[in-house]
C-alpha positions in Angstrom: -16.8 22.8 -1.1 -17.3 23.2 2.6 -18.4 26.3 4.4 -15.8 29.1 4.9 -15.6 32.2 7.0 -13.5 34.4 4.7 -12.6 34.4 1.0 -9.4 35.5 -0.7 -9.3 35.9 -4.4 -5.7 35.7 -5.5 -6.5 35.2 -9.2 -3.9 36.5 -11.6 -1.2 36.7 -8.8 1.9 34.7 -9.1 4.0 33.0 -6.3 4.6 34.1 -3.6 1.7 36.6 -3.5 -1.1 34.1 -3.0 0.7 32.7 0.0 1.6 36.1 1.4 -2.0 37.3 1.1 -3.3 34.0 2.7 -0.9 34.4 5.6 -2.1 38.0 6.1 -5.8 37.0 5.9 -5.3 34.1 8.4 -3.6 36.5 10.8 -6.9 38.4 11.1 -9.0 35.2 11.7 -9.8 33.2 14.8 -8.6 29.6 15.4 -10.9 27.1 13.8 -12.1 29.6 11.1 -11.8 28.6 7.4 -10.2 30.7 4.7 -11.2 29.9 1.0 -8.5 30.9 -1.5 -9.0 31.2 -5.2 -5.8 31.2 -7.3 -4.8 30.8 -10.9 -1.1 30.0 -10.5 -0.5 26.3 -11.0 2.5 26.5 -8.7 0.1 27.4 -5.9 -0.8 23.7 -5.5 2.6 22.7 -4.0 2.9 26.1 -2.3 -0.3 25.8 -0.3 0.6 22.2 0.6 4.0 23.3 1.9 2.5 26.4 3.6 0.0 24.3 5.5 2.7 21.9 6.7 5.0 24.8 7.7 2.4 26.8 9.6 0.4 24.0 11.1 -2.8 25.2 9.5 -5.0 22.5 8.0 -5.4 22.3 4.2 -8.9 20.9 4.3 -9.5 20.8 0.5 -7.7 21.6 -2.7 -9.2 21.4 -6.2 -8.8 22.7 -9.7 -11.7 23.7 -11.8 -11.7 25.5 -15.1 -8.1 26.7 -14.7 -8.7 28.0 -11.2 -7.4 26.5 -8.0 -9.5 26.5 -4.8 -8.2 25.9 -1.3 -9.7 25.7 2.1 -7.4 26.3 5.0 -8.5 26.0 8.6 -6.6 28.3 11.0 -4.9 26.3 13.8 
């Protein structure tokens, strides 16, 4: 997975908490910085896809590994 500037562990949290925490974390970041999110909620896959489209932030990567979901979002 690519380099990231900040990491958010949202493991064990259910929708919409991972999205809300990601939104808050991105607010504290500079444009062009990358946030890595770790989640365990299977619903987070479509949530982060929709979140990126709605906010204009770029979902650079999304993968599932061992029951955990990893996302890289670049702040617009």
